[in-house]
DOZADREN-623383 format. One record per residue (C-alpha): residue in one letter; y, x, z. Coordinates in steps of 0.001 Angstrom, whole numbers, padded with zeros to 6 digits, always signed. Each point is the difference from the previous one (the first is absolute). Layout:
% residues N
aYXZ/...
This chain:
% residues 995
m+000803-035672-023314/v-000141-000725-003714/k-000230+003060-002279/r+003543-000646-001239/g+002742-001339+001977/l+003203+000641+001677/i+000016+003504+001562/i+002919+000855+002144/v+000947+003587-000143/l+002422+001586+002565/a+002842+002148-001082/i-000192+002246+003132/l+003508+001492+000235/i-000067+001918+003276/s+003130+001849+001113/l-000772+003854+000417/s+001754-000064+003232/g-002073-002800+001131/m+002911-001464+001963/e+001281-002580-002483/v-001455-003671-000024/m-000623-001236-003394/a-001319-003149-001616/f-003030-000060-002424/k-000282-001982-003079/r-002982-001791-000990/v-000683+000715-003790/i-002533-002411-001710/v-002080+001912-002544/y-002748-001616-002245/a-002669+002745+000176/e-003375+001046+001407/p+000428+001261+003452/e-001066+003566-000796/e+002409+000095-002989/a+002864-000933+002136/t-000646+002592+002579/s-001939+002908-001419/d+003159+002218-000203/q+000501-000618+003768/i-003458+001262+001077/v+000564+003162+002023/q-002872+001309+002123/k-000756+003046+001982/r-003331+001581-000101/i-002180+001037+003061/n-001703+003237-001213/k-003585-000670+001038/v+000087-003720-000957/g+000205+001133-003585/g-003503+001381+000170/m-001445-003277+001342/p-001803-002601-002410/n+002019-003017-000869/v-002934-002294+000806/p-002410+001819+002396/e-003736-000322-000545/p-002107-001537+001223/f+002506-002771+000469/a-001012-002055+002987/m+002834-001136+002066/k-000888-000803+003581/n+001596-003199+001549/w+002155+001790+002437/k+001447-002985+001795/e-003615-001335+000626/t-001035+003301+001188/a+003053+000444+002565/i-000606-003622+001332/g-003787+000760+000389/y+000811+003367+001690/d+002321-001832+002579/e-002744-002755+000564/f-002547+002866+000626/v+001614+002542+002154/f+001694-002525+002252/d-003220-001703+000774/f-000807+001559+003316/t-003082-001922+000508/k-002032+001421-002950/k-003445+001403+000565/g-001831+002728-001592/e-000131+003796-000513/y+003384+001515+000820/l+001472-003510+000528/p+002187-001431+000936/v+002789+002347-001160/g+002560-001395+002344/w+000456-000716+003598/w+002320-001581+002698/d+001929+002613+001951/r+001081-001366+003344/t+001504+003056+001636/h+003499-001372-000534/q+001154+003700-001072/n+003792-000389-000700/m-000069-003787+000126/d-000905-002886+002227/e-002139-001731-002656/d-003601+000778-001164/t-000136+001882-003261/f-002733+000996-002282/g-001679+003068-001666/l-001566+000747-003391/m-002291+002839-000885/s+001449+002596-002388/y-003528+000223-001642/a-003042-002201+000351/g-002239+002065+002416/k+002447+002747+000910/f-001432+001941+002786/s+003095+000496+002154/q+001530-003499-000100/g-000294-003421+001278/t+001330+000389+003461/d+003345-001290+001109/g+002811+002409-000783/s-001872+001573-003015/q+001395-002506-002524/e+002449+001320-002734/a+003263-001641-000838/i-000037+001058-003705/n-003271-001978-000370/m+000937-003081+002036/m+003523-000473-001071/a-001025+000367-003681/a-002710-002581+000590/v+002519-002534+001314/l+002577+000898-002698/s-002588-000276-002879/a-000971-003453+001245/t+003637-001034+000059/l+000525+001289-003631/v-002822-002374-001127/g+001507-002950+001720/i-001723-000106+003502/d+002218-000573+003062/k-001216+002501+002488/s+002408-001076+002607/d-001959-003236+000422/q-003451+000349-001236/n-002713-001954+002025/g+002273-000020+002806/h+000584+003764+000164/d+003195+001901-000646/y-001169+003261-001473/v+003443+001182-000768/k+001193-000071+003532/m-003254+001723+000956/l+000927+003113-001897/q+002705+000682+002380/t-002692+001793+002095/f+000931+002975-002380/f+003549+000078+001474/n-000697+002668+002385/k+002246-000946+002876/d-002336+000289+002970/n+000001+003847-000536/g+003692+000191-000598/e-000199+000903-003705/n+001533-003250-001135/m-001176+000644-003578/i-002529-001971-002132/l-002937+002616-000263/n-003440-000015-001464/n-001728-000772+003355/p+000972-002108+002985/s+000274+003135+002169/t+001150+003072-001699/v+002997+002429-000488/s+002213+000854-002905/g+000259+003389-001345/q-003481+000309-001694/t+000414-000909-003612/f+002758-001720-001795/w-002042-002384-002224/y-002112-001369+002855/e+003151-000695+002000/l+002104-001385-003000/l-002493-002198-001655/p-000458-002201+003006/h+003764-000514+000098/f+000204-000858-003568/l-002905-002500+000224/f+001617-001549+003237/y+003550-000366-001829/a-001711-001483-003013/l-001748-002571+002430/t+003526-000405+001618/y+001289-001086-003404/y-002639-002805-000273/y-000049-001071+003541/p+003574+000393+001376/d-000665-002809+002545/v-002788+001594+001860/e+001351+001128+003422/n+001083+003576+000272/m-000659+001045-003589/e+003733+000337-000959/d+000818+001633+003298/i-002704+002618-000442/m+000885+000648-003610/r+003649+000592+000960/s-000776+002226+002972/t-002366+002207-001918/a+002366+000185-002916/d+002490+001335+002409/k-002229+002721+001083/w-001032+000917-003549/e+003689+000205-000707/e+000619+002335+002944/a-002932+002011-001345/v+001628+000496-003519/q+003064+001270+001974/e-002203+002476+002059/l-001647+001119-003283/g+003396+001181-001314/g+001725-003390-000864/k+002835+000706+002577/y+000830+003108-002016/g-000154-002031-003263/r-003363+001238-001210/a-003325-001167+001205/e-003144+002015-000240/f-003531-001315+000016/n-002169+003107-000645/y-001815-000623+003220/t-003372-001518+001256/a+001627-002713+002279/f+002876-000918+002334/d-000422+000041+003576/f+001878-002878+001616/h-000527+001246+003694/k+001652+003177-000880/m+002272-001413-002702/q-000866+002848-002431/s-002196+000814-003043/f-003446+001318+000376/s-002004+002399-002243/n-003619+000669+000572/e+000187+003071-002364/r-002882-001399-002048/w+001663-002588-002219/t+003218-001722-000510/e+000728-003652-000957/p+003326+000045-001984/d-000603-003337-001439/a+000782-001381+003306/a+003531-000183-001403/a-001127-002960-002288/g-001621-001853+003052/v+003263+000445+002154/a+002199-000966-002966/m-002238-003219-000266/l+000317-000795+003675/e+003777+000649+000154/y+000856-001970-003123/m-002124-002998+001051/a+001885+000108+003444/y+003375+000180-001894/s-000919-002912-002213/k-001005-002036+003014/f+002717+000946+002590/g+002775+001398-002172/d+000872+002967+002227/p+001249+002830-002316/k-001458+002542+002238/y-003459-001082-001432/l+001313+000390-003519/k+001261+003507+000648/a-003386+000948+001422/a-001696-001383-003118/e+002469+001991-002012/l-000573+003280+001803/s-003896-000603-000473/m+000369-000629-003661/d+002282+002865-000462/f-002686+002202+001341/l-002328-001067-002597/e+002624+000263-002805/r+000394+003684+001017/q-003720+000798-000399/e-001252+001627-003066/d-003576+000208+001092/n-002079-003127+000548/p-000036-000872+003740/l-002931-002481-000025/y-002227+000107+003070/e-001118-003616+000344/v+000956-003563-000950/l+003525+000383+001379/l+001239+001510-003352/y-001106-003089-001880/s+003192-001829+001286/a+002335+002894-001383/p+000406-001515-003658/y+000605-003520+001499/m+002558+001323+002594/a+001776+002024-002907/a+000069-002795-002448/r+001085-002778+002590/m+002828+002242+001539/n+000975+001007-003567/a+000446-003686-000795/e+001330-001200+003345/q+002129+002877+001232/g+000906+001675-003240/k-002022+003160+000762/q-001285+002472-002759/y-003372+000811+001449/d-002636+001357-002525/v-002413-002783-000222/s-002030+001985-002795/k-000432+002967+002180/m-001358-001961+002910/m-002085-002324-002189/n-001749+002975-001470/w-000588+001460+003412/v-002079-002953+000878/f-002120+000444-003138/d+000035+003521-000996/g-001579+001908+003038/g+000551+003754+000465/s+001796-000633+003357/k+000939+002942+002072/a-000641-001875+003136/r-003577-001217-001169/n-001134+001547-003029/g-001993-001993-002498/w+000982-003498+001134/g+000974-002374-002700/t-001334-002492-002658/i-003316+000222-001674/t+000180-000079-003765/e-003769+000365-001058/r-002955-001952-001157/w-002710+000563+002797/g-003464-000696-001674/d-000048-003484-001499/y+003229-001087+001842/d+003651+000575-000263/a+001421+001386+003075/h+003584+000265-001332/g+002696-001113+002407/l-001841+000577+003169/l+001826+001925+002634/g-001278+002860+002202/s-001018+003715-000265/l-000432+001323-003446/n-001957+003155+001261/d-002297-001047+002784/n-003470+000343-001820/e+001805-000414-003299/g+001539-003306+001068/y+000066-002328+003016/a+002164-003262-000323/f+000781-001913+003174/s+000155-003730+000138/m+002798-000218+002689/n+002152+002257-001802/t-000390-001913-003344/f+000378-003308+001561/a+003235+001103+001960/a+001670+001287-003191/f-000060-003564-001394/g+002427-001124+002629/a+002093+002867-000268/l+000507+000092-003792/a+000114-003614-001037/p+003656-000499+001230/v+001210+003032-002064/a+000003-002081-003151/r+002423-002458+001424/y+002551+002674+000800/d-000570+002394-003016/p-001791-002044-002847/r-000318+003015-001952/y-003134+000701+001677/a-001480-003343-000525/r-002459+000928-002857/d-001615+002959+001721/i-000154-001670+003357/g-001701-002999-001605/k-002404+002350-001794/w-000908+001950+003102/m-000544-003160+002011/l-002316-001466-002676/n-002172+003130+000058/a+000288+000361+003877/a-000843-003770+000656/n-002991+000343-002429/q-001483+003193+001237/s+000537-000894+003603/r-003025-002415-000112/l-002112+003285-000044/f+000803+000284+003765/y-002120-003105+000705/a-003778-000009+000298/d-000596-002901-002444/s+001902+001736-002823/i-002039+003277-000284/p-003708+000604-000217/a-001868+000461+003388/d-000962+003523-000864/h+003695+000970-000609/q+001085-000811+003613/s-000864+001319+003568/g-000559-003302+001805/s-001854-002362-002121/a-002512-000456+002771/w+002520-001655+002330/k-000397-003847-000474/g+002865-000957+002540/d+002612-000758-002513/p-001795-002351-002565/q+003393-001186-001425/h+000905+003753-000782/v+003520-000453+001253/i+000175+003544+001961/p+000511+002790-002390/y-001258+003524+000106/e+002454+002435+001312/g-000146+001871-003362/l-001508+000659-003371/r-001260+003496-000849/k-000203+001323-003425/e-003468+001308+000898/g-002280-000643+002905/n-003773+000176+000669/g-000350+000959-003760/k+001795-003140-001276/t+003501-000612-001410/p+001918-001634+001215/y-001281-000395+003591/a+001652-002499+002624/s-000011+001441+003381/g+002298+001482+002663/d+000530+002516+002672/p-002069-001468+002925/t-003709+000670-001633/f+001292+003105-001569/y+001232+001629+003141/n-002429-001863+002222/w+002361-001939+002256/g-001101-003532-001177/n-002801-002204-000902/t+001789-001339-003206/d+002880+000790-002451/f+001035-003698-000040/s+003765+000479+000931/l+001972-002844+001708/y+003078+002157+000179/s-000201+000007-003817/g-001001-003694-000602/s+002845-001015+002235/f+002373+000899-002660/a-001664-001980-002803/g+002432-002800+000471/y+002550+002081-002019/l-002151-000676-003116/g-000947-003675+001119/g+003630-000893+000835/l+001831+001780-003073/i-002332-000290-002870/e-001144-003213-001760/e-001874-000291-003266/t+001575-001979-002812/n-001340-002014-002954/v-000426+003227-001742/e-002690+002374+001214/g+001644+003366+000784/i+003457-001377+000469/l+000778-000165+003658/k+002829-001821+001874/i+001345+002364+002500/d+002322-001110+002815/t+002711+002361+000485/l+001580-001758+003098/k-002757-000249+002514/t+000266+003597+001124/d+003694+000369-000620/y+000573-000429+003617/f+003344-001346+001416/h+001536-000469-003636/k+003056-001834-000547/e-000132-003521-001456/a-002250+000178-002907/y-001550-002052-002805/p-003806+000088-000572/t-000643+003150-002026/f-003261+000879-001750/l-001099+003068-001914/y-002293-000571-003184/y-001457+002684-002079/n-001779-000363-003464/p-002635+002729-000315/y-000906-001148-003518/e+001420+001387-003313/s+000880-003591-001297/d+002194-002708+001611/r-001600-002337+002346/e+001204-003477+001115/v+000071-000230+003769/e+000289-003004+002056/v+002621+000351+002995/t-000999-002505+002535/g+001424-001302+003441/l+003600-000668-001266/g+000420-003270+002025/s+001456-003241-001117/e+003613+000989-000283/p+001230+001664-003436/v+000140+003727+000059/d+000761+002840-002274/l-002265+003055-000472/f+001826+003321+000034/d-001648+003181-001043/s+001654+003037+001608/v-001785+002559-002132/s+001467-001393-003240/g+003159-001346+001612/s-000651-003495-001476/f-000903-003556+000725/i-003269-000805-001556/a-000172-003761+000912/q+002582-002504+001247/d-000143-003421+001659/v-003804+000164+000613/n-001925-001330+002964/d-003558+000024+001317/h-001051+002665-002371/a+001040+001753-003260/n-001779+002094-002655/i+001605+003223-000982/r-000817+002505-002688/l-000573+003427+001404/a+000163+002821-002582/g-002862+002491-000205/g+000402+002872+002422/r+002999-001415+001504/a+000847-001151+003642/a+002350-002769+001142/v+001485-000488+003488/i+000507-003659+000101/v+002441-001422+002381/i-000019-003771+000487/v+003744-001006+000266/p+001768-003320+000226/a+000536-001609-003487/g+003462+000718-001207/g+001062+002067+002939/d+003310+002174+000000/i-000441+003483-001075/i+002182+002838+001153/s-000103+003805+000330/e+001012+001283+003459/e-000323+003605+001358/r-002532+000869-002711/q-002045-002811+000508/m-000723-003069-001974/l+000294-003371+002074/i-000963-003503-000790/d+001750-002518+002272/g+000808+002778+002209/v-003603+001388+000482/f-001154+003552-001265/v-002132-000226-003075/a+000016+003332-001538/p+001928+003394+000298/v+002222+001404-002668/a-002016+000940-003145/k-000678+003713-000268/p-001106+002658-002744/s-003263+001767+000382/i-001388+003224-001231/n-003701+000935+000384/i-001885+003246-000819/l-003335-000977-001719/s-001594+003326-000811/f-001280+001059+003417/q-001364-000820+003448/k+000991+001773+003218/r-001248+003601+000159/d-001415+000120-003579/l-000854+003636-000932/v+002098+000944-003017/e+000276+003133-002223/g+001688+001332-003114/t+002131-002452-001866/i-000171-003517+001148/e+001296-003285-001488/v+001818-002499+002251/s-000011-003807-000584/v+002908-001891+001496/e+000451-003894+000036/t+003410-001530+000540/g+001425-003459+000293/v+003342-001526+000895/p+000994-003474+000684/a+001337-002511-002675/n+003507+000885-001258/e-000262+003555+001246/t-000565+003306-001834/i-001258+003354+000948/k+002870+002303+000825/n-001995+003266+000688/i-003370+001359+000740/t-000711+003118+001759/v-003540+001757+000212/s-000588+003104+002106/f-002803+002153+001249/a+000066+002171+003035/g+003953-000911+000177/k+000457+001391-003536/e+001337-002353-002585/i-002202-000594-003001/f+001721-002985-001675/n+003393-001550+000365/g+001297-002850-002387/a+000155-003747-000561/t-003068-000154-002386/l-003386+001537+000686/p-001438+002169-002862/d-003209-001091-001635/a-001870+002743+001720/l+001068+001694+003182/s-001670+003101+001321/f+000452+003208+001696/d-001668+003310+000706/t-001554+000186+003662/t-000327+003829-000427/k+003675+000294+000549/f-000548-001192+003596/g-002026+001630+002750/n-003487-001172+000936/g-000139-002589+002622/f+001549-003530+000736/h+003021-001233-001720/r+001587-003414-000466/l+000678-001597-003372/r+002972-002267+000424/a+001539-002659-002349/e+003296-001799+000659/l+001530-002812-001807/e+003447-001350+000282/s+000971-003399-001719/s+003253-001046-001464/s+000683-002016+003298/g-000260+003174+001996/e-003240-000866+001566/k-002571+003051+000240/d-003651+000185+000371/t-002323+003163+000401/a-003718+000666-000448/e-001661+003127+001347/v-003527+001378+000042/e-001263+003333+001516/l-002078+002223-002399/f-001959+003121+000628/v+000720+002761-002380/r-002952+002488-000632/n+000386+002429-002802/t-002429+002915-000235/s+002881+002420-000346/g+001287-001217+003501/e-000507+002168+003250/s-003069-000779+002149/i-000742+001562+003517/l-003680-000993-000149/t-002039-001757-002870/a-003801-000612+000257/g-002214-002265-002070/t-003575-000623+000625/d-001073+003624-001220/e+002625+001693+002194/l-000940-002363+003004/a-003557+001101-000406/s+000843+003652+000900/w+001729-000992+003275/m-001651+001338+003118/p-001230-001797+003113/i+002590-000208+002787/d-001018+002383+002741/v+000449-002277+003002/m-001480-003073-001717/p-002035+000866-003003/g-000667-002128-003067/k-001206+000709-003465/a+001212-000756-003512/v-002478-001649-002351/l+000834-000002-003742/k-002258-002405-001899/a+000571-001754-003363/g+003591+000942+000153/k+000596-001731+003413/l+000795+002413+003098/t-001342-001431+003371/v+000766+001546+003307/v-002661-000369+002456/e+000297+000501+003874/e-002341+002678+001332/n+001426+000574+003467/e-002599+000447+002589/a+002397-001518+002560/g-000128-003090-002349/g+002492-002473-001214/y+002563+002406-001643/g-000343+002507-002784/g+001635+001204-003072/i+000994+002709-002513/t+003078+002214-000113/s+002230+001212-002790/p+000581+003760-000562/t+003054+001174+002112/f+003330-000578-001507/q+003677+000172+000962/l+001932-003069+000729/d+003691-000263+000721/f+000361-002368+002998/s+003840-000358-000751/r-000595-001660-003368/r-001064-003549-000947/t-003663+000278-000796/f-002266-002881-001613/a-003832-000043-000231/i-001707-002215-002584/i-003645-000838+001065/d-002359-002083-002120/v-002915-001370+002071/e-002734-002066-001693/s-001941-000981+002974/a-000435+000662+003721/s-002912-000515+002355/p+001426-000683+002477/q+003182+001851+000289/w+001959+002968-001256/a+003129+001878+001175/l+002361+002712-001301/q+001054+002851+002333/l+002271+002994-000443/h-001215+002976+001741/v+002523+002829+000881/k-001750+003348+000269/g-000357+001175+003568/e-000182-003556+001255/p-003617-001219+001298/w+000257-003335-001554/g+001747-001691-002950/f+002910-002329+000273/y-000582-003690-001274/v+001835-000819-003252/k-001905-003079-000640/q-001938-001494+002878/d-003690-001144-000158/g-000453-003036-002089/t-002101-001900-002383/e+002835-000292-002754/t-000971+001043-003392/g+002033+000304-003198/h+003182+002029-001037/f+001949+001329+002875/i+003409+001709-000054/i+000857+001531+003350/d+003379+001341+000993/v-001676+002951+001923/m+002716+001341+002103/s+001160-003577+000944/e-003333-001068+001164/l-000749+003339+001649/r+003086-000171+002060/r-000448-003797+000767/m-003457+000674+001333/h+000627+003265+001626/p+003848-000172+000924/d-000105+003216+001961/i-001615+002168-002595/p+001929+003227+000140/y-000304+001364-003364/i+002771+000331-002612/g+000497+002250-003133/i-003131+001612-001733/q-003388-000131+001498/d-003448+000954-001044/v-001991-003226+000136/e-003182-001793-001371/l-000573-003398-000965/w-003015-001864+001657/l-001810-002814-001642/v-001843-001655+003064/v-002604-002906-000074/a-000620-001661+003418/g-001236-002968+001877/q-003832+000805+000129/e-002502+002663-000528/g-000392+000646-003752/a+003300-001561-000730/k+001086+000534-003694/a+002720-000652-002421/v+000552+000491-003712/f+003183+001733-001019/e+001337+000351-003593/r+003120+002038+000332/v+002377+001779+002359/d+003515+000893-001075/m+002968+001446+002055/f+003488+000590-001100/y+003566+000315+001237/q+002637-002532-000651/d+003345+000848+001781/d+003135-001989+000130/e+002619+001996-001966/p+002066+002088+002436/l+003631-000777+000368/k+002537+002069-002017/e+003320+001353+001304/e+001902-002901-001296/q-002246-002396+001869/w+000010+001813+003477/s+003353+001565+000185/g+003039-001363+001640/l+000491-002119+003192/q-002982-002345+000625/n+000208-002826+002354/a-002665-001642+002273/v-001250-002456-002536/s-001064+002946-002303/m-002714+000686+002468/t-001600-003331-000108/e-002943+000982-002447/w-000582+003280+001869/q-003762+000474+001012/p-001703+000977+003273/v-000409+003635+000420/p-003698+001092-000475/s-001685+000267+003292/m+003167-000711+001805/k+000498-003774-000892/g+003117-001854+000544/g+002070-002736-001413/v+003517-000955-000699/i+002057-003178+000256/i+003706-000453-001042/d+002284-001279+002920/q+003358-000688-001673/d+001088+003442-001140/t-002690+002027+001824/a-003503+001008-000933/v-002156-000283+003239/i-002915+002257-000188/q-002774-000750+002446/e-003052+002258+000719/d-003452-001670-000414/a-002412+002945+000445/l-002609+000822+002807/l+002057+003031+001067/n+003228-001662+000378/r+001550+001805-002931/g+000532-001825-003261/g+002414-000789-002651/i+000645-000441-003700/s+000169+002221-003071/s+002467-000231-003017/p-001378-000020-003521/f-000598+003422-001568/m+003185+001349-001463/i+000546+002953-002345/v+002110+002421+001998/d+001228+003496-001148/f+000031+002308+002868/a+001891+002577-002076/k+003056-002464+000106/k-000009+000097+003916/p-000623-003623+000891/s+001648-001384+003218/l-000722-003091+002052/s+002302-002023+002246/v-001325-003047+002071/d+001757-002489+002218/i-002179-000671+003004/t+001022-003202+001813/s-002702-000390+002673/v-003180+001427+001357/t-002123-001272+002906/n-001587+003537+000816/q-000072+002641-002538/w+000054+000317-003813/s-000617+002740-002495/m+000002+000746-003724/m-002345+001750-002275/l-000203+000794-003565/y-003233+000017-002048/i-000286+002110-003312/r-002843-001654-002173/g-003215+002081+000194/q+000767+001647+003274/n-002670-000244+002780/e+002740-000732+002507/a+003606-001372+000364/l+002974+002151+000827/i+001995-000812+003225/l+003723-000436-001050/q+001041-001397+003470/a-002090+000455+003135/p-000487-002988+002489/n+003382-000858+001571/d+001964-002945+001341/q+003296+000921-001894/i+001999-002986-001224/g+002943+000155-002493/h+000560+001939-003401/v-002355+002823-000450/s+000042+002454-003056/y-002362+002684-001391/n+000033+002752-002623/i-003571-000757-000972/r-000802+003191-001690/d+001440+002278+002624/r-001443-001805+002804/l-003426+000103-001420/k+000266+003607-000967/e+000713+000762+003577/a-002883-001960+001256/y-002561+000864-002583/p+001138+003449-001429/q-003223+000475-001922/l+000834-003028-002273/e+001503+000404-003542/l+002704-002729-000250/d+001699+000967-003238/d-001527-002529-002533/s-000189-003771-000638/v-002538-001812+002201/e-001167-003646+000633/m+001069-000746+003544/q-000091-002793+002504/m+002108-000527+003143/w-001670-001113+003109/f+001998-001785+002820/l-002139-000376+003157/a+000594-001726+003349/e-002063+001265+002894/g-000456+000660+003685/e-001317-003399+001038/e-001893-003126-001219/d+002081-001976-002629/a+002804+002702+000121/k+002782-001058-002270/l+002609+002053-002170/g+003084-001574-001555/i+001589+001410-003186/q+003081-001378-001625/s+000203+002246-003009/f-001039+003335-001433/e+001134+002322-002800/l-001935+002582-001914/s+002152+002000-002305/y+000296+003583-001439/e+002346+002471+001601/a+001982+000386-003141/n+000529-003729-000053/s+000849-000033+003730/n+002526+002887-000616/f+001481-001914-002882/k+000408-003103+002206/v+001650+002169+002802/w+002441+001551-002391/l+000604-003455-001613/i+000722-001553+003496/a+002246+002972+000772/g+001883-000245-003291/i+000611-003689+000471/s+001014+000656+003625/a+002496+002720-001020/a+001408-002054-002809/f+000504-002936+002250/a+001686+002399+002636/a+002289+001341-002722/a+000990-003361-001261/m+000832-001244+003565/l+002129+003164+000509/l+001905-000773-003196/l+000737-003596+000989/v+001263+001219+003441/m+002239+002546-001597/m+001347-002740-002613/w+000665-002431+002837/r+001876+002622+002065/k+001986+001007-002993/r+000838-003773-000768/k+000929-000518+003591/s+002264+003012-000041/s+001631-001167-003166/a+000685-003346+001558/s+001729+001399+003148/k+002496+001949-002065/
């Protein structure tokens, strides 16, 4: 394209209602492209991507397509000879199918693999999909149909009838190992619909996942995914009491939306919506594994296609930020490791200061590339991350890192270096970075070369392509946009340089086409074929859609269409918080930097900035300097939130969680290295504290071996309050743990399990304590010690820098928030009772409470409420059903036991209590004349899975209740008097008429 020419700019006039169909005009402007479109550039920022270099160093982009093709040739050659070769074999057991199938090792030289039935779906299906993405037909390769062979993972012989990770296994073990095989199988069905049984298996399993969503609460209108897995034999959720995998919601949403797009059944769409609604409700990051990577894509696509308003920004930052409650410390590396940029690699941020995984990084490419098609505001930062991640991912391969920086340089079985290491550690064997993996570290394999990781490399090989400008990639946004509607070729380009670059767009074909950039909302070339040169402004991205020349342009249902085909969603505003990263520590007065943008022909109507729910700015124009004093807020975690509304009524938000730590704030326990040096050996597993050169090292000295540590002085801890522990760990050799010891107990309770992770830890103490020890009996104030434990070998040690503990409670509800009649929906967010766990689902107008505790007694607790006993509170409850018995208790914060308001019984109907009088009768020693912070506990009991149904309840003060009684009585008396008067007037009129 010549430097100056005809630039066609769209006047995008989209109806706010999204229902009106409007024609677009083509306006011809003589200008440079960037001049014509600069006011239309509206981009969202991904928090962590801002800390990545524009151009990573050293820059050495691997030929990813060549790598993926070479990998396919290597692993599917079952005749190879050599150490730990071949890595694949023929499986002729005919498990779940009549034909032969194949197997692949998950690692080269893994001890426990290589026999029929030991192969993994997530490895083999990814290998077939990867090859497909780089243009290999795996349904007919050298006479073999590798796609059909994957049906061995459809476990029908054992009656599961689900696609699982092994040919003969059961569901109900772990969500991600049971959802990822389905996802990969569905993606292959998209590419190979004509392979026998593919569509049938996809539909039957989509039906079962839809049924699972219903059983997870969907039939009550609200699905719940805070479980470990779903058991399809029992058709119920499963929790192993060790971890949960809430990001399964993203995986299920992906499966069900693919099924809806393929088959059109609205039940699949509803299941996808219920799954995404769960994610939308979450405030804390639910990331466990790769399933969450699909959440931003699902949110963007369903927003564009279904008119939803899912928070793409929140879900996008979940992928990158780390700080997940489900798996603390997993996110994206934003550091330089030694002489190499490691920015953009995904994995653990804490494991030995950083441990990036090749599979996670590769999988994220496939999940995030299509986001730019459905929400072009993310194009720049997705492009920037992909450039970094694609460049740095070469470090997973043996030929891209020095021999002494890797664990398997002695293995010569892969001379083309197409199998990557499982991971890249920040430090290993005294070198940084260090390519390795789990097998040799934990001694269950001969090498760390990971096929299950290399099988995903086709996501890079199939999606990214280098252009004529080094550092500018051509990224295909359609290849992993499975089961999309009719679409035009769409590619993302990002210019990492400060100055403009002229980029050649190739592969345009022989027919004339126009190039539309959905980022700027403009055409940047028209009537071109074969190739075109575009000028891409410095630091900008373009999502180029190759459309028919001169096509008809309309807006319909908040989408821009050309010749009836989706090209871009309605243009939206954006607001970004630039000052901070997630969980940054702040103190004193802080300045906030906010960036805004609105589409062409729109203005900013209003901006609101708040912190911890309190407004700190409201207006249409931001001040030159925006700041606020954090000392006005309690120490702990608070959310900084910014919201923008444009003149069109469209809104956008940005949010980041910050950690306020002012010296004037309350602490339960604070210890730097000097204080830690005075901590004593733990009696039952002694260790010692060694302070040297300002560093505090805890060393195991237990004669029994393996475990030892030091203990804090005894302090008091309120188990009814939300407690956080901040631990800074510099190094661990090999493992460390954190335990809370209640005086009188022989051993401590784990708060953080044994692990090699290092770095900055923020631990929700009570949440972790009750997750790992669900039947721990303690509530209220207890005498405790904090134990720092080192473990894993004799002489184990770890370097600790600081320990800090503090309370951060949710604000208790005030009278105006809790008083009055409350329906079942108000109980949705109630939490499990400590040591008597239960859950709640809403069935139409009833809250169904189900016990989930070992002693067949469990339930839910209300938020804390400020209740004044001097005002004589009363409670009435409408009980609609009970399977065995139910009871009710009240808990006053700080007390060591709850108070029984209603003993176990099977009564159904309306029950009422004068709380103060009833408690005084049962507990005459209690003084109940002041305001307290109180919870209500509703319990179902008497049998396993006991249930209790509550339609409504009302907590009020006696004065208010008396007022209501007198008001009702007064209204009734007035009504009776009016009726009597009407009767008397009627009789009088009748009497007059008769005369």
